[in-house]
C-alpha positions in Angstrom: -6.6 64.4 2.1 -8.7 61.9 0.7 -12.0 62.2 2.1 -14.4 59.1 3.9 -15.9 59.1 0.1 -13.2 59.0 -1.9 -12.0 56.2 0.5 -15.0 54.3 0.0 -15.2 54.6 -4.1 -11.4 53.8 -4.2 -11.8 50.7 -2.8 -15.2 49.7 -4.6 -13.2 49.4 -7.6 -11.7 46.6 -6.6 -15.1 44.8 -7.7 -16.1 44.4 -11.5 -19.9 45.6 -10.6 -18.8 48.6 -8.9 -16.2 49.5 -11.8 -19.0 48.7 -14.4 -21.6 50.7 -12.7 -19.3 53.8 -12.1 -17.2 53.0 -15.1 -14.4 53.9 -13.3 -11.4 52.1 -12.5 -7.8 52.4 -10.8 -4.3 53.4 -12.0 -1.8 52.7 -9.1 1.9 53.5 -8.7 4.8 55.6 -10.4 4.8 53.4 -13.5 1.7 52.6 -14.8 0.6 56.1 -14.1 3.1 57.8 -16.5 1.8 55.4 -19.1 -1.2 56.8 -18.2 -0.2 60.4 -19.1 1.3 59.4 -22.6 -2.6 58.0 -23.5 -5.8 58.6 -24.2 -7.7 57.8 -21.1 -9.2 60.4 -18.8 -8.8 60.9 -15.5 -11.1 61.8 -13.0 -8.5 62.5 -9.9 -5.0 61.9 -8.5 -4.4 61.3 -5.0 -0.6 61.3 -5.0 2.1 62.7 -2.1 4.0 65.9 -2.0 6.6 64.4 -3.3 5.3 63.2 -5.9 3.4 66.2 -7.0 6.2 68.7 -6.4 8.2 66.2 -9.0 5.3 66.4 -11.4 4.3 69.9 -11.1 4.8 71.2 -14.7 3.4 68.2 -16.7 0.1 67.9 -13.8 0.3 71.9 -15.1 -0.1 70.8 -19.1 -2.4 68.0 -18.9 -4.6 69.9 -16.6 -4.7 67.8 -13.3 -4.1 70.6 -11.0 -7.0 70.5 -9.6 -7.8 67.2 -10.2 -5.1 66.6 -7.3 -5.3 65.7 -3.9 -2.3 65.8 -1.8 -2.3 62.8 0.2 -0.1 60.9 2.6 2.4 57.8 2.1 -0.1 56.2 4.8 -3.4 57.0 3.4 -2.1 55.9 0.1 -1.1 52.4 1.4 -4.7 52.5 2.8 -6.5 53.3 -0.5 -5.0 50.9 -2.8 -4.6 47.5 -3.5 -0.8 46.9 -4.1 1.5 46.3 -0.8 4.3 48.7 -1.9 2.3 51.5 -3.9 2.7 55.0 -1.5 3.1 57.5 -4.0 0.6 58.1 -6.7 -3.4 56.7 -7.5 -5.5 57.4 -10.4 -9.5 57.2 -11.3 -9.6 56.7 -14.2 -12.7 56.2 -16.7 -13.0 52.8 -18.4 -13.1 52.6 -22.6 -15.3 50.8 -24.3 -13.6 49.0 -27.2 -15.3 47.8 -30.0 -14.0 44.0 -31.2 -11.1 44.7 -34.4 -10.7 44.0 -37.5 -7.7 42.3 -38.7 -5.2 44.3 -41.6 -3.0 43.3 -43.9 0.0 41.4 -41.7 -1.6 41.8 -38.5 -1.5 39.4 -35.5 -4.0 39.4 -33.2 -4.3 37.7 -29.9 -7.3 36.0 -28.9 -8.1 35.0 -25.4 -10.5 31.9 -24.4 -11.1 31.6 -20.6 -8.0 33.3 -19.2 -9.4 33.9 -16.0 -6.6 34.5 -14.2 -6.0 38.4 -13.8 -2.2 38.2 -13.0 -1.7 35.6 -16.4 -4.0 38.8 -18.6 -2.1 41.5 -17.2 1.4 39.8 -17.8 0.1 38.4 -21.5 -0.9 42.2 -22.2 2.3 43.3 -21.4 4.0 40.1 -23.6 2.0 41.0 -26.4 2.8 45.0 -26.3 6.3 43.6 -26.4 5.8 42.3 -29.2 3.9 44.8 -30.8 0.2 43.3 -30.9 -1.7 45.9 -30.9 -4.9 44.4 -30.3 -6.7 41.5 -28.2 -9.6 39.5 -27.9 -11.1 38.2 -25.0 -13.8 35.7 -24.1 -16.5 37.4 -22.1 -15.8 34.9 -19.2 -11.4 36.3 -19.0 -10.5 38.7 -16.4 -12.0 41.8 -16.5 -9.1 44.1 -18.2 -9.9 47.1 -15.1 -9.0 44.6 -12.4 -6.8 46.6 -10.3 -4.4 43.4 -10.7 -5.0 43.3 -14.5 -3.6 47.0 -14.7 -0.8 46.1 -12.3 0.8 43.4 -14.5 0.8 45.5 -17.6 3.4 47.5 -16.1 1.8 50.0 -18.0 0.8 48.4 -21.3 -2.6 48.8 -21.0 -2.5 52.1 -22.3 -0.9 50.8 -25.8 -3.0 47.6 -26.3 -6.7 47.6 -27.5 -8.5 44.8 -24.9 -11.9 43.7 -25.9 -14.2 41.3 -24.9 -16.9 39.4 -27.2 -18.5 36.3 -28.0 -15.0 34.5 -30.0 -17.6 31.6 -31.8 -19.8 34.7 -33.1 -16.3 36.8 -33.4 -14.0 34.0 -35.4 -17.0 33.0 -37.4 -17.0 35.9 -39.6 -13.2 35.9 -40.1 -11.6 34.5 -43.2 -8.0 35.2 -42.0 -5.8 32.0 -40.7 -6.8 31.2 -37.2 -4.0 29.7 -35.2 -4.7 27.6 -32.1 -2.7 26.5 -29.4 -3.2 22.5 -28.2 -0.9 20.0 -26.9 -1.2 17.8 -29.9 -1.1 20.4 -32.7 1.6 20.7 -35.2 5.5 21.5 -33.9 5.3 25.5 -34.3 8.8 25.5 -35.2 8.1 23.7 -38.2 4.9 25.0 -38.9 4.7 27.6 -41.8 2.8 30.4 -40.0 1.5 33.5 -41.2 1.9 37.4 -41.3 -2.0 38.3 -41.0 -3.5 35.8 -38.2 -5.7 35.4 -35.5 -3.9 33.4 -32.5 -6.3 31.8 -29.5 -5.0 30.6 -26.6 -6.8 29.0 -23.8 -6.4 28.7 -20.1 -4.2 26.4 -18.5 -6.7 24.5 -16.0 -9.0 23.4 -19.8 -7.1 24.9 -22.8 -9.1 26.6 -25.9 -13.0 25.4 -25.6 -14.3 22.7 -27.9 -16.7 25.5 -29.1 -13.7 28.1 -29.5 -11.6 25.2 -31.1 -14.1 24.6 -34.2 -12.8 27.3 -35.9 -9.1 26.8 -35.0 -7.6 26.1 -38.9 -3.9 25.9 -38.1 -3.3 24.1 -34.6 0.2 24.5 -33.1 2.3 23.4 -30.1 5.3 24.4 -28.5 7.4 21.1 -28.2 9.1 20.7 -24.9 12.2 18.9 -24.1 12.0 18.1 -20.8 9.4 16.8 -18.5 7.2 19.9 -17.0 3.9 19.0 -17.8 2.3 22.4 -18.8 3.8 26.0 -19.5 2.2 28.8 -17.7 0.0 30.7 -20.6 1.4 33.8 -20.3 4.9 32.5 -21.3 3.2 30.4 -23.9 1.8 33.1 -25.8 5.6 34.6 -25.7 6.9 31.8 -27.0 4.6 31.5 -29.4 4.5 35.1 -30.7 8.7 35.4 -30.8 7.8 32.1 -33.0 5.4 34.1 -35.4 7.6 37.4 -35.2 11.1 35.8 -36.3 
């Protein structure tokens, strides 16, 4: 059974300031929790139904999580979590601090400027994982990686992609590798010569790449349009651009 204090803690982790204060975040649903088991994240507590506990008994024992698992009803989990359909398992997990990465040979690093929507950030992390991108660097005003909506949208990819937040102007100023940026007035990506080692900068849908960050972009690129839509969702645009780089 979930106690009042535990329920209070779970609810508090919906807020960024409480996540930062406690150093904890939520992972909800069987898919995301299954990915968590294969990662190096430290699980503090699991709240799960009897059916889930019985089904995962050997795994919970192998991961030494039996003593950290609280038997809960589906109704309790529904009340505790932030997802409408979560009725089997919730994990409380320790946050990790990721240092800003250095780029290696034949590596692409994704750089996100002012991507504030949690769903977009989560989807971008999932897309990056699909294309084998291991590192994402976000501006300080991007959505928080540990926002429950971000974690849910990654569909488990948060466990495989390193995400860090930093001042992008300082970070990009120290780089010697080509820096590509998505701009409406950029060169057609279908006709661009793309490097196998590069930073790829994506901006917010409403503002694009900020002027301060745009100064460090060495190659402006764009996705050509063939219809009348004014713009693309940033996560969709990221997928198209990554596909061109990988192709």
